[in-house]
N, C-alpha and C positions, 0 to 999 in steps of 0.2 A: 269803503267804497263809495262810489261817487252816488249824493242823493240821488233820487228816482224823482224825475218834474212830474209833479200832483196830477196833472193831464193824463197824462199814460194812463195812472191808475184810475183816474175819472173815466176814462175809454176801453180799458180792458180791466176791469173790476174781478175777473173770475180766469180760473184754470181755462176753462170752455172759452173765453173769449182769446186766450192765448195760443191753445188749439188751432182755431182758426184762422189768428194768423200765421201760424209756423205754416199751417197746411199752401199759406199762397207763397209762400217765401221758399218752398222746397221743389227740388225737382222729383218726378212719379215717386222714381226707386227712393229715394231718399225717406221721403212719406210713408210711404207705405212699409218700409222696414221700421220705421219708428212706432208706427200705430197700428200695426198688424198683429193679428192673432196667430192661431193654427186651426187647420180644420175649417169648420163653416164659422169661426171666431164666437160661439158662444159662449165661451168662458170668459171672454173680453166682456162681452155686454152683460152678462150675469153677475163678474166682479161688481161692476159699477150697481146695475140694478139694484141688487139685494141691498146696499147700504139703504136706500129709499124707505124700506120696510121697518127700518129702526127709528122708533120715535121715542120722546120723553115727555113726562109731564112737568114742566117748569113752576120754581116756587118766587113767589114776589115776595115784597115789601121785607127787602134783606136790607134796605137802606144804600150808601154810600158803598161802592166799592172798587178794588182795582185788582185786574186778573195778574197774576203772577204765574208766566210760564216754564220758568226753571225745573229742570226734572234732574233728579240723579239716574244715573246709570254705570255700571263696571267702577262705583267710586269716582265716577268724575260729574260733574253738573254741566250739564247744556240750558241753554237760556230757553230752549223752544224743545217737546217731544216729540220731534220730526227730525228726518236727514234724508240723506239723497240716497237710494236704493244702487247697485251697481248694475251698470249697462255694459253690456258687450258692443264693441264697433261700433263705437260712437263718431269714430270720422267721418261714417256715409252720411250720418244725420246731420251733422253739425261739425266742421272741424274746429280743434280749439276747444270744444264742450270741457273736457275733464280740467283743464285750466281753468275755465271758468266757473265752473262747479266746486273746485277744490278751495279757489278763492273766495267764492260767497259762504262756503261752510265755515272757512275759517274766519269770517269777517263777523259771522254771526252766533258762532260758537253753538253749531252741531254737526252732527256727522257726515262725511262724504267719503262712499264706498266708491272704491277703485277695484273695477274687475281685472282678472289674469290677461281674459280678451279685450279689454279697451283698446283705443289708440294710442295713449300714452304710457310710459314704465313707471315703475314704484319711484324711479329715482328722479324723477320730473315731476310727479305729482305730490308726493310726499313732502316736499319742503312747503310746497305751496298751501297743503291742508293742514301743516302745523299737530298741535296735538289730536286734531278734530279726523285724521284719517283712518278708517278700515279699510280692509281689504280683501276681496271675495277670491277665493283659490277655487279654479274648476282643474280637478284632479287629475295631477300628472301620472301616468301607469308607474313610472321609475322612482325610486324613493331616492334618488339622488338628483333628477331633475326637479321633483316636489321641493326638497330642501333648500336647493340653490335658489328657487324661487321665494321662499320662504324666508331665506336669509336676506335677501334683495330686498323685499318688501320690509320686515323688522329694522334694518339697518337704514333704509328710507324715513323710518320713524311712524309707520302704521301702528296700530293697537291692537283691537279687535278684530278676529279672524271669521269670515263668513264662509262655511264650507258647502260647496255647491251639491244640493243630492239631488234637486229636482230636474237634472237635465241627464239621465241613464244613458239616453241616445238622442241624437240631432233631431227635431220637430220637422215635421212636413209644414213647412211655411207658402202656403199656396198661392196667397196673395203676392208675395215679392215674386213669385215664379211668372205670375201673370205680367207681372208689371217688366218683366226682363231684369231683376237683378242676376248678375253674377260674382262670383269671387274668384278673380279679383274683377272689379267692375270693367266691362269692354266699351270703349269709344267707339259708339256706334252712332248714326247719324241722327238717331232719336236723341240718345243719350246728348251728344253736342246743341240739339234743339230747346231740349229740356233746361241744360244748363245756361243757354242765352235767355231762357223766359225767366231765369229765375237769379239774377245778377249778383244779390246778397250773397247767396250760397256759392255761388261760383267762384267770386273775390275772395270770399274763407278759404275755398279749396285752392286756390291759386298762391295765398301766402301761407297754408299751411301745410299744403302736401296732398296727393291723394290719400286715402285711407291706409291705413298700414295696422298690424298687430306688433308694435314695437317690444312689448314684453318679450314675445315668445321669438323674434326676430336672432334673439343670442344663440337659438339652441338649433335654428333652424338648417342653420349652413349655408343660409340665402336671404337677403332680405326682399326678395321677388315676394310678392302676397302670394300667390298661387304655390310657392313651396312653403310658405309658412302655415297655410291653410291646409296643405297635406300631412304638416308634421302635427297639426293639432288633431286631423282625424286619425292620425296613426299613433299618436303618444297623449293627448290628453282626453277625460273626460270618460264616462262609460263604465269606469272600473271600481267605482266607491263601493264599499261595505262597512261593514261594523269595526273589523279591524284595522282598516284603511283609517276610519276613523278615531280609532284610538292612538294611532301611530302620530298622526296629525297632533291630537291632543297633547301627548306626549312630548313632540318635537318645539310647538310653538310656544313661546314665554309670552302669555297674554290670555284674553278670554278666547274662547273658540264655540263658535255659533253654528249647528247646521242650519242650511237655510233652504225653506222648501217643505216643511215637515206637515203633513195634513193627516195623517194615520195616527190615533191615540197610541198602538202597539209602538211604532217608530217613536213617539215621542219618549215612551217608559224606557225603551232601550237606550235611547241618545241620554236620557236622564241616567240612566245605570252606570255609561261611560262617564258620567260627569262633566257634561257641557254646561257651559257658562252661562246661555240662554237657549230658548226654542225661538226659530224664526217662523212663523206661519206665512208661507208664499204658496200660490201656484202660477208663481213667474210671470205675474198678469197676463196669464191667459196665451202666453207664447209657446209652449211645451204640450200638453194634454188638453183638447178641447170636452173630455170628459170628465174632468175634476171638477167638483163642487165651489161654487164661489168660497174665496179664502175667509169671508167674514163670517159664512154660515159655521165654517168648522171652528172657529176661535173660542165661541163658550166652551165647548165640549172640551177643548185640549187646556183652556183655562184650569178646568176642573180637574183634568189628569196631573197637571204641572202642580197644582194648588199650592204656590205660593215658593216652590221649593229653587227656582229661577226666573229670572224676568222672561217676558214675552217677548219678541219684536213681531211686526206685522208690516204686511206690504199686500197689494194688488187690488186696485180698484179704488184706492182712495184720489177722491180729487176736490178736495174742501176741506178748510178748517171744521166744520161739523162732520164728515166722514173722519177725521182725526179724534175727534168726540166722542163718536161711534165706538171706533174702534177699542179705543182706551177704556171705553163705559163696559164694553163687552170681554175684558179680559188683559188686554194689550198695555204694557207697560213704554212700549215705545211703538213710533209709527214711521215707517219708509217709504219716499216715493219716488220713482224713476221717472215715468213720464211726464208728470206735473213739471219738473224743471228742465227736462227736456223739449217741453213745448216751449216752457220760457226764453230757454237759450235759441232755440230754431224762430221763435219770435222778435227775439231783440238783441239777437247775439251779446254782446260782453256785457249787455246790462240785465240779460235776461235771466239769470239765477236770482239776482236781486228782486227783480219785480214779481215773480213766482213767490220767493219768500216773503215778499210785502203782503201780496195778496193773502197767501194762508194765514199768517200772523194778525190781520185784520179779521178776518172770516172766524178765525179760533176766536180770539178775543170778544167779538161780536156775539158769537151764542154763547161762549160762555156766562156773557152778562144776561142775554135772553133765560138762561137756566139759573141764574143766581148763584152761580158758582165762582171761585178765584184761583182755585189752585188745580193741579193735577190730580192730586189726590182726592180731590171732590168730585171730580169728573170720574174717579174709578169708584167712587161709591155712589155713583147714578144709579137708578134701576131700570134701562131701558125699557122697552116694550117691542116685541118682535110681532110682525104680523106676517 
């Protein structure tokens, strides 16, 4: 990766700074799709707000220290304890985002997760991610379709498999409806005006094409986005049950992780099936506005798991300190979607690396303040929750 100009990191030292710049560079429909939740968006705001109630008592007089961020998960060593969560329909947010973030992940040796409903195929992204690729399955109704998608992901080099548990039905995303987002996007006078006001995004679209769901196009019988979306509505999602998870576990040659569990009973059932990790998430507040903040249920789930498998966490993480908070409350690894998408929308090709360097710098700085040098020492901290 090309080195980042230090002046950029000086001017944009936090993920919030990337968010503000991204908003200025995106058309309204693209911004609303990236930033929105569902309902009144209480869940989105709570996800972030609840982190602020978690504090620590720093310890000093530790002498000279060097922070080691390496983490082992599924027998693989990652250079940092975080990675990129799967994000669907990324083409509307920033064309080419999957390629940018897959390259970033490979260069920095952390996971990149590709969604079934992303804008690029596993065949395109797998080689770019190398051995850092994870794949997220939105469950197709038909076993033949499901297995073909899984075969494609495996042949493209993806390792851990995230099985989407937290999308039993499409959510009502009122904010995008008000913004006028339609799938496929309609080329209205307002859309054209917005495109003209945001030339960076528009040039990226002209270079890479309008948003598509390329993985699913093979099965829909037509490359037209309208037909692909209808196929998704008819044949993908809303079908997951425990027997389905057992079938996926039996078929996939690699770690299988149900993504989106919040209830202890679901965690116990998943452990009985023999999953390789539990992924605690409320889908970033994009699905159910009545869900608790994911960080609030993490300690309870950690007690249920009790070391039987790793715990992966996302939803609301916006800083290195937030990563520390999640690790201290029971997570073994932390994933993020929006922070990386803010970076790409803010700076294009360099955006993934800029977001990465912000998170690493903040993580190391806060580890130093706490007097800890390794991820295991973070996990041994005793956080104070208010």
